[in-house]
N, C-alpha and C positions, 0 to 999 in steps of 0.2 A: 436189568430190563427197565426201559423207560415207561413211565406212566404219567398221564395228566388226568386228573379226576375232577370234573366240575361238579359243583353242588349249589344249592341255593335257589333254583328254579322253582316255579309254581304258578298258581293262579292268583292274579291280582286285579283289582278294579282300576279303571282309568284314574289317573292322578296318584296312584299308589307308588310304592317303592319296593324294590327287591335289591339284595346284595348277592351277587354271584362270587363263588370262589373257585379257584383252580389250584389244586395241589399237585405239585410236581415231585417225581422221584426218579432216580437213576440218571439224572443229569446235574451238571454244575450250573445250578439255576441262575446264579448271579451273572453269568456271561451271556445268557440268552436274552434276546428281545422277545417280549411277550405280547401276544395279540389276542383280542376278542373278535370273533366273527359270528355272524348269525345267518340263518337260512330260513326264510319263510316259505310255506307251501307254494310250490310252482314257480319260485323265484331262485336266482343264483345266490350263492353264498356271497355275503358282503362283509367287508372289514368295518368294524364298529370302533375300535380303539386299539392304540399301540402304546406300550411303554418300553423304551429301549433299556438296555442293560445300564446305561448311564443315567436313566430317569427322564429322558425326553419323552414327551407325550403328545399325541395327535388323536383327534376324534374325527368321525364322519360328520359331515354337516347336519345330518339328520338327528344326531344325538348330542351335538355340542351344546354345552350349557345345562344338560340334563343328566348326562352320565359322567362318572368319575372313575378312571382306572388308577390303580395303585398296586405296589407290590411290597412284599415283606421278604427280603432275601433270607432272613433268619429262619422263616417258616417255610421257604421254597413255595410261596403262594402269591398268586396274582388275584386281584379282586376287580369286580365291576360294580360299583354302586349305580344303581338305576332309579332316578327320581322322575316324578311327573310323567309316569308311563302312559303311553298312548296304545290304542288298539293296533296301530301299525307297528308297534315294537314286538308283536307276537311273532315268535320264531324259536328255533332251536339255537342256542348259543353254545359256541365251540371255543376252547382255548386252544391256542397255538404257541408252541415255543420254537424260535428260529435262531440258528447260529450259522452264519454263512450259508452253505448249501444244505445244511441239515435242518429238518424241522419235523416236529412231532405234533400230533393232534390228540385232544381228548375225545370223549364219546358224545359229548353234547349234553345240554340240559334244557328242558322245555321251559319257556317263558310264555304265558298265556295272559293277555290283558283284556279282560271282559267284564261287563257288568252283568 
């Protein structure tokens, strides 16, 4: 059974930081491209960051320079370090694992940026 379990969300003040984790099980983690998406209320889900199985990284323009994606294949875990958080970063953050036509999703973790 494949599971992606996100953790690390919460309430943080503007300018603060959070680190999200996504622990995967039931897949050969090292061959999957890993992505973080987010969905704010009333908005479509958007891609935030990607780290490929080979370690290539891309970010959405809105988070470039503030967020850092990384992976630890030994722990089957992908991370999203979020710094200089803004109110507009408030959303449910989802982890996605993709290998060719196969992809899996986590249940999401809420991030709220508010004073």
